[in-house]
C-alpha positions as CSV (number, residue, x, y, z in Angstrom):
1,M,-30.3,-16.0,4.2
2,I,-29.4,-13.7,0.7
3,P,-31.2,-15.1,-1.9
4,A,-29.3,-16.8,-4.6
5,S,-31.4,-15.8,-7.8
6,L,-30.1,-11.8,-6.8
7,P,-29.9,-9.7,-10.1
8,R,-26.1,-9.5,-11.8
9,A,-26.5,-6.0,-12.0
10,M,-26.1,-6.2,-8.4
11,R,-22.3,-7.7,-8.6
12,L,-19.8,-6.4,-6.0
13,M,-22.4,-4.1,-4.5
14,G,-23.7,-4.3,-1.0
15,L,-27.1,-5.5,-2.1
16,C,-30.7,-3.8,-2.0
17,A,-32.4,-3.6,2.1
18,A,-35.5,-5.3,0.6
19,T,-32.7,-8.9,0.3
20,L,-29.7,-7.4,2.5
21,L,-30.0,-6.2,5.8
22,T,-27.7,-4.4,7.9
23,F,-28.2,-4.3,11.6
24,A,-26.7,-2.2,14.0
25,S,-25.1,-3.0,17.2
26,P,-26.8,-2.5,20.5
27,A,-26.7,1.3,22.0
28,H,-24.8,-0.4,24.7
29,A,-21.1,-1.7,24.9
30,Q,-20.2,-1.6,21.1
31,L,-17.5,-3.4,20.3
32,S,-14.9,-1.9,18.3
33,V,-11.1,-0.6,17.9
34,D,-9.7,2.0,17.9
35,V,-7.3,3.1,14.8
36,T,-5.4,5.6,16.9
37,D,-4.2,3.8,20.1
38,E,-1.1,2.0,19.7
39,T,-1.5,0.3,22.9
40,A,-4.3,-1.5,23.1
41,S,-4.8,-5.3,22.4
42,N,-5.9,-6.8,18.9
43,L,-9.0,-7.8,18.9
44,K,-9.6,-11.7,18.8
45,I,-12.2,-12.4,16.3
46,A,-12.6,-16.4,14.5
47,V,-13.1,-16.4,10.9
48,P,-13.7,-20.1,10.0
49,A,-14.5,-21.3,6.5
50,L,-17.3,-20.4,4.9
51,P,-19.6,-23.4,4.3
52,T,-21.8,-24.1,1.0
53,N,-24.9,-25.7,0.5
54,Q,-23.4,-28.2,-2.3
55,S,-19.9,-28.1,-3.2
56,V,-20.4,-27.4,-6.8
57,G,-17.6,-27.0,-9.2
58,T,-16.8,-23.5,-10.5
59,P,-13.5,-22.6,-13.0
60,A,-11.7,-20.9,-9.7
61,G,-12.3,-24.2,-7.5
62,T,-15.5,-26.0,-5.7
63,T,-17.4,-23.2,-3.4
64,E,-16.1,-25.3,-0.8
65,E,-13.0,-24.7,-1.6
66,L,-13.8,-20.8,-2.4
67,G,-15.2,-20.7,1.1
68,R,-12.0,-21.6,3.0
69,K,-9.9,-19.4,0.3
70,I,-12.6,-16.5,1.3
71,A,-11.5,-16.4,4.5
72,E,-8.2,-17.1,4.4
73,V,-8.5,-13.5,2.3
74,I,-10.4,-11.8,5.1
75,A,-8.5,-13.5,8.2
76,S,-5.3,-12.0,6.4
77,D,-6.7,-8.5,5.4
78,L,-7.7,-8.2,9.0
79,K,-5.0,-9.2,10.4
80,G,-2.1,-7.0,8.2
81,S,-4.7,-3.5,9.7
82,G,-2.6,-4.4,12.7
83,L,-6.0,-3.8,14.4
84,F,-7.3,-7.6,15.1
85,D,-5.9,-11.0,16.3
86,P,-7.6,-13.5,13.7
87,S,-7.9,-17.1,14.1
88,G,-8.3,-19.2,10.9
89,P,-10.0,-20.9,9.0
90,S,-7.0,-23.6,9.2
91,G,-7.9,-24.8,12.7
92,L,-11.5,-24.1,13.3
93,R,-14.7,-26.2,12.5
94,V,-16.7,-24.6,9.8
95,P,-20.0,-24.2,11.0
96,S,-23.3,-25.7,9.4
97,M,-25.5,-23.9,6.7
98,A,-28.1,-23.5,9.8
99,E,-25.4,-21.8,11.7
100,V,-24.5,-18.9,9.4
101,T,-27.9,-17.2,10.2
102,A,-27.6,-18.5,14.1
103,P,-24.4,-18.8,15.2
104,A,-23.5,-21.6,18.5
105,Y,-22.0,-18.5,20.1
106,E,-20.9,-21.6,22.7
107,S,-18.4,-22.9,20.6
108,W,-17.0,-19.3,20.1
109,G,-16.0,-18.8,23.6
110,G,-12.4,-16.8,24.2
111,Y,-13.3,-14.5,20.7
112,E,-14.5,-11.6,21.0
113,A,-15.7,-11.6,18.0
114,L,-17.2,-13.9,14.8
115,V,-17.2,-14.3,11.3
116,Q,-19.3,-16.6,9.3
117,G,-21.1,-16.8,6.0
118,F,-21.6,-19.3,2.7
119,V,-20.9,-19.7,-0.9
120,R,-23.3,-20.6,-3.2
121,S,-23.3,-21.0,-6.9
122,A,-25.3,-23.5,-9.4
123,G,-21.6,-24.5,-11.1
124,G,-19.7,-23.8,-13.9
125,A,-18.8,-20.7,-15.0
126,N,-22.3,-19.2,-12.9
127,D,-22.0,-16.6,-11.0
128,I,-21.2,-17.3,-7.3
129,T,-23.1,-15.5,-3.9
130,V,-21.1,-15.1,-1.1
131,G,-22.9,-13.8,2.2
132,C,-20.6,-12.3,4.9
133,Y,-22.2,-11.9,8.9
134,L,-20.3,-10.4,11.6
135,Y,-21.4,-11.0,15.3
136,D,-21.1,-10.1,18.8
137,V,-19.6,-13.4,20.9
138,A,-20.0,-11.8,24.2
139,L,-23.6,-10.0,23.5
140,K,-24.4,-13.3,21.2
141,S,-25.6,-10.3,18.8
142,E,-25.4,-9.6,14.8
143,L,-23.6,-6.4,14.5
144,T,-24.0,-6.8,10.3
145,R,-24.2,-8.1,7.4
146,K,-23.4,-7.9,3.8
147,G,-23.5,-9.8,0.3
148,F,-22.0,-10.1,-2.6
149,I,-22.8,-11.6,-6.2
150,V,-19.7,-12.2,-8.2
151,A,-18.1,-14.4,-11.2
152,P,-15.7,-17.2,-9.6
153,A,-12.4,-15.5,-10.5
154,D,-13.7,-12.5,-8.5
155,W,-14.0,-14.3,-5.1
156,R,-11.5,-12.0,-3.6
157,R,-13.3,-8.6,-4.4
158,A,-15.5,-10.3,-2.8
159,A,-13.4,-11.4,0.4
160,H,-11.8,-8.2,0.4
161,K,-15.4,-5.9,0.1
162,C,-16.5,-8.8,3.5
163,A,-13.0,-7.6,5.1
164,D,-13.8,-3.8,4.4
165,A,-17.5,-4.0,5.9
166,I,-15.9,-5.6,9.1
167,Y,-13.1,-3.1,9.3
168,A,-15.7,-0.3,8.7
169,R,-18.3,-1.7,11.5
170,L,-15.5,-2.0,14.2
171,S,-13.2,1.0,13.5
172,G,-16.1,3.6,12.2
173,E,-13.6,4.2,9.3
174,S,-13.8,4.2,5.8
175,P,-12.5,1.0,4.9
176,F,-9.1,-0.4,2.1
177,F,-8.9,-3.7,1.6
178,D,-10.7,-3.5,-1.7
179,S,-8.3,-1.3,-3.5
180,R,-5.3,-1.6,-5.6
181,I,-1.5,-0.6,-5.8
182,A,0.4,0.8,-8.8
183,Y,4.0,0.1,-9.0
184,I,7.5,-0.2,-10.6
185,A,8.6,-3.8,-10.8
186,E,12.3,-4.0,-10.7
187,T,15.0,-6.4,-11.7
188,G,19.5,-6.2,-12.3
189,P,21.7,-4.3,-10.5
190,K,20.8,-0.6,-9.0
191,D,23.0,1.1,-12.1
192,A,21.3,-1.0,-14.7
193,R,18.3,-1.6,-13.8
194,V,15.0,-2.3,-15.7
195,K,12.0,-1.2,-14.6
196,R,8.4,-1.7,-15.7
197,L,4.9,-0.8,-14.6
198,A,2.5,-3.4,-12.8
199,I,-0.2,-3.4,-10.9
200,M,-2.0,-5.9,-7.8
201,D,-4.6,-5.6,-5.4
202,S,-3.9,-3.6,-2.0
203,D,-2.3,-7.5,-0.5
204,G,-0.4,-7.9,-3.0
205,A,-2.3,-10.6,-5.0
206,N,-3.5,-10.7,-8.5
207,H,-0.2,-9.2,-10.0
208,R,-0.2,-7.9,-13.2
209,F,2.9,-6.2,-15.7
210,I,1.8,-3.3,-17.7
211,T,4.9,-2.7,-19.6
212,N,7.1,-4.7,-21.4
213,G,10.8,-3.2,-20.2
214,Q,11.6,-1.5,-23.0
215,S,11.4,1.5,-21.9
216,L,12.1,3.0,-18.2
217,A,8.2,3.0,-16.4
218,L,8.6,5.3,-13.3
219,S,6.0,7.5,-11.1
220,P,3.0,5.3,-11.7
221,R,-0.4,7.2,-10.1
222,F,-4.0,6.0,-10.5
223,S,-7.0,8.7,-12.1
224,P,-9.2,9.4,-9.2
225,D,-11.7,7.6,-11.3
226,Y,-9.8,4.5,-11.0
227,G,-9.9,4.2,-14.5
228,S,-6.5,4.2,-16.1
229,I,-2.6,5.1,-14.9
230,L,-0.6,7.9,-15.1
231,Y,3.2,7.1,-15.1
232,V,6.8,8.7,-16.9
233,S,8.0,7.0,-20.1
234,Y,12.2,7.2,-20.8
235,I,13.0,6.2,-24.4
236,G,16.6,7.1,-25.5
237,R,16.6,11.0,-24.5
238,R,12.9,11.4,-25.1
239,V,10.6,11.9,-21.9
240,R,7.0,11.2,-22.1
241,I,4.5,11.1,-19.6
242,F,1.8,8.4,-20.4
243,V,-2.1,7.5,-19.2
244,Y,-2.3,3.7,-19.4
245,D,-6.2,3.0,-20.3
246,I,-6.5,0.0,-17.7
247,G,-9.8,-1.1,-19.4
248,T,-8.4,-0.8,-23.2
249,G,-4.8,-1.4,-22.7
250,K,-4.6,1.3,-24.8
251,Q,-2.5,4.6,-23.7
252,R,-2.4,8.2,-24.7
253,L,0.8,11.2,-24.7
254,V,-0.2,14.0,-23.1
255,T,3.3,15.8,-22.9
256,E,7.2,15.2,-23.7
257,S,10.1,16.8,-23.8
258,S,14.1,16.2,-24.3
259,N,14.5,17.5,-20.8
260,P,14.5,15.6,-17.6
261,T,10.7,15.4,-16.4
262,F,9.3,13.7,-13.5
263,A,6.5,13.1,-10.6
264,P,3.7,13.2,-12.5
265,R,0.3,13.5,-10.0
266,W,-3.7,14.0,-10.9
267,S,-5.2,16.9,-9.7
268,P,-8.7,15.2,-7.6
269,D,-11.1,15.8,-10.0
270,G,-8.8,14.4,-13.0
271,R,-8.9,17.2,-14.9
272,N,-5.5,18.4,-14.8
273,I,-1.8,17.1,-14.2
274,L,1.0,18.3,-12.3
275,F,4.4,17.5,-13.0
276,S,8.3,18.4,-12.7
277,M,11.0,18.9,-15.1
278,A,14.1,20.6,-15.4
279,I,15.5,23.0,-17.9
280,A,18.9,24.8,-17.5
281,G,19.8,23.2,-14.3
282,N,16.4,25.0,-13.0
283,T,13.7,22.2,-11.9
284,D,10.4,23.9,-11.8
285,I,6.1,22.6,-11.0
286,Y,4.4,22.8,-14.3
287,R,0.5,22.2,-14.7
288,V,-1.2,20.6,-17.7
289,T,-4.5,19.3,-18.8
290,A,-5.3,15.6,-18.7
291,T,-6.0,15.9,-22.0
292,G,-2.6,17.4,-22.6
293,G,-1.9,21.2,-24.3
294,T,1.0,23.5,-23.3
295,P,1.8,23.2,-19.5
296,V,2.3,26.2,-16.9
297,R,4.5,27.1,-15.1
298,L,3.7,27.4,-10.8
299,T,7.5,28.0,-9.5
300,T,10.3,30.1,-10.6
301,S,12.8,30.0,-7.4
302,P,15.9,29.2,-8.5
303,G,17.0,25.4,-7.7
304,I,15.3,22.5,-7.3
305,D,11.5,22.7,-6.7
306,V,10.1,18.9,-7.4
307,G,6.9,16.8,-6.4
308,G,3.5,18.2,-6.4
309,S,0.4,16.9,-4.3
310,Y,-2.8,18.1,-4.3
311,S,-4.7,18.8,-1.0
312,P,-8.2,16.4,-1.5
313,D,-10.1,19.8,-2.2
314,G,-7.9,20.7,-4.8
315,T,-7.1,24.1,-3.8
316,K,-3.7,23.8,-2.4
317,I,-0.4,21.9,-3.6
318,V,2.4,20.6,-1.2
319,F,5.7,20.0,-2.7
320,E,9.4,19.9,-1.8
321,S,12.0,22.5,-3.3
322,D,15.8,23.3,-2.2
323,R,15.6,26.9,-2.5
324,S,16.2,27.1,1.6
325,G,19.3,25.5,1.0
326,T,18.9,22.4,1.8
327,Q,15.6,19.9,1.0
328,Q,12.0,21.2,2.6
329,V,8.1,20.9,2.1
330,Y,6.7,23.7,1.1
331,V,2.7,24.6,0.2
332,M,1.0,26.6,-2.7
333,N,-2.0,27.4,-3.7
334,A,-3.2,25.4,-6.8
335,D,-2.3,28.4,-8.9
336,G,1.4,28.6,-7.6
337,S,0.6,31.6,-5.3
338,N,1.5,32.1,-1.6
339,Q,4.6,29.8,-1.7
340,Q,5.2,29.2,2.1
341,R,7.5,26.6,3.8
342,I,5.5,24.3,6.4
343,S,8.8,22.1,7.4
344,R,11.0,23.0,10.7
345,G,12.3,20.4,11.8
346,G,16.3,18.8,11.3
347,G,17.3,16.8,8.7
348,R,16.1,17.3,4.7
349,Y,12.8,16.3,3.5
350,A,11.6,15.0,0.8
351,T,8.5,13.0,-1.8
352,P,5.4,15.0,0.2
353,E,2.1,13.3,-0.4
354,W,-1.0,14.9,1.3
355,S,-3.3,12.5,2.9
356,P,-7.1,11.8,1.1
357,R,-8.7,12.8,4.4
358,G,-6.7,16.3,4.3
359,D,-5.3,15.7,8.0
360,L,-1.9,14.8,7.3
361,I,1.2,15.4,5.0
362,A,3.0,12.4,5.0
363,F,7.1,12.7,3.5
364,T,10.3,11.3,3.3
365,K,12.4,12.2,6.5
366,I,16.3,12.3,5.3
367,S,18.3,12.1,8.2
368,G,21.3,9.7,8.1
369,D,18.8,7.1,7.3
370,F,15.7,7.2,5.3
371,K,12.0,7.1,7.2
372,I,8.6,7.4,6.9
373,A,7.1,10.1,8.4
374,V,4.2,12.4,8.5
375,M,3.1,16.3,9.9
376,T,0.2,18.8,9.7
377,P,-0.5,20.5,6.7
378,A,0.7,23.3,8.8
379,G,4.0,21.5,9.6
380,D,3.2,20.9,13.5
381,N,3.4,17.4,15.2
382,E,6.1,15.6,13.0
383,R,6.1,11.9,13.4
384,I,8.4,9.4,12.5
385,L,7.0,6.0,11.7
386,T,9.2,3.5,10.0
387,N,13.4,2.9,10.9
388,G,14.3,1.2,8.1
389,W,17.8,1.9,6.3
390,Q,16.4,3.5,3.3
391,D,12.6,4.3,3.2
392,E,11.3,6.7,0.9
393,A,7.6,7.6,-1.2
394,P,5.1,7.0,0.7
395,T,2.0,6.9,-0.8
396,W,-1.8,6.9,1.1
397,S,-4.1,4.3,1.5
398,P,-7.9,5.3,0.5
399,N,-8.9,5.6,4.3
400,G,-6.0,7.9,5.2
401,R,-4.9,5.4,8.0
402,V,-2.2,3.7,6.2
403,L,1.0,4.0,4.1
404,Q,2.4,2.4,2.2
405,F,6.1,2.9,1.0
406,F,9.5,1.0,-0.4
407,R,12.4,0.1,1.5
408,T,15.8,-0.6,-0.3
409,T,18.7,-2.4,1.3
410,P,21.9,-1.3,1.6
411,G,24.8,-2.3,-1.3
412,R,25.0,-2.5,-5.3
413,D,22.2,-5.5,-5.4
414,G,20.4,-4.2,-2.8
415,M,16.6,-5.1,-2.5
416,S,13.6,-2.7,-3.2
417,Q,10.3,-4.2,-1.8
418,V,7.2,-2.5,-1.1
419,W,6.4,-2.4,2.7
420,Q,3.1,-0.9,4.6
421,V,2.6,0.6,8.0
422,D,-0.1,2.0,9.9
423,L,-0.7,5.5,11.7
424,T,0.7,4.1,14.7
425,G,4.5,3.3,13.5
426,V,3.5,-0.4,15.0
427,N,1.8,-2.0,12.9
428,E,4.4,-2.8,9.8
429,R,4.5,-5.6,7.1
430,R,6.0,-6.3,3.3
431,I,3.6,-6.5,0.5
432,P,5.0,-9.8,-1.1
433,T,5.9,-9.0,-5.3
434,P,7.3,-11.3,-7.4
435,L,10.5,-8.6,-8.3
436,N,11.3,-6.0,-6.6
437,G,9.3,-3.1,-6.1
438,S,9.1,0.4,-5.5
439,D,7.4,4.1,-6.3
440,P,4.0,2.3,-4.8
441,A,1.2,4.3,-5.8
442,W,-2.1,3.4,-3.9
443,G,-5.6,3.7,-5.6
444,P,-9.0,4.9,-4.7
445,L,-11.5,2.0,-2.7
446,L,-12.5,0.3,-6.0
447,P,-16.0,1.1,-8.2
């Protein structure tokens, strides 16, 4: 078992090898899931409540209550990925503490995998220790184990990290559950919307408003180090790009103008910011250092050049332009040279976003309705992933396997909501938000 006396410095980390071991599954008949196979059956996995050696109180509830709530989040994360068919914790018996490391496999017939763990605390405001174990039921073997020491209020992060460990072990892919979303919370009719900057966990929990709605907030993006959020603010006739520091709550001005300014994006190293600005009817893409200064113009073609999303290595930029007569997707070098159109299908193309894996570009396909689609950086293998009435503005998960976007319903009072879809286009779900939500921006995996 994981010792309860591990130092606080290890909180929210996979614990050191001397106290927490990660075991690989046997070389033969490895239990796994294929993230690219849309026809495969979802892996059946049992997620009973995590037991505790003694139910003691914490500011977030008793350790017994936390054991149930952590299991609920793990099951929800796994189900939301579209790869698993989890059961529990409701309806499943709670294992004993002794079973955590020695499962009663005969009790879990019908399941392919089993998640077990525990929650321990000395009580009060003291940290809780959360253990997480994954087992192959058929082979009766342990696949992985992780442990986390967190403040009671951070129990959800421990749950997300446990789900991340399970996802990574069974899929062979990088995880994405322990991450956050910045988005625009909206209220009011479409022609008079109040738009506030907000952040939340990737599953919609731990929601927090950042701005108060007195100014119009648009186009949020997390910095590569997760320390701040970039966004556009409209106050009267002045348009400003701010960087909001999440830790201190302070913000600093990057640039401002009386010209329409929109779609700011970070460079992968966090040193530069792309944005679009319209001057005398011509919209171009500019680059400015993250600390401010004089913007550098990167596009000069007549028409509207919008967006700008860096490739993961920072050498190229994908953007949209109507220079050919309709909105299409183009790629250029980071200095603005070698601008080439890559979209070749019918309809219009908007809001391109480069995958963090570098293998795909997501975009909004406009052909009657608005749909979320992907293609390669060369413009090949275009695939439509959604079929809503108005789906737009895709943003990538940290592992490049899932997209969030916003979907708007028809009519003057139509609702905008944040949705999620994986690359198969089969697994789609709505992310709950307290108000209407638009323009989501998925941040990297939390440190």
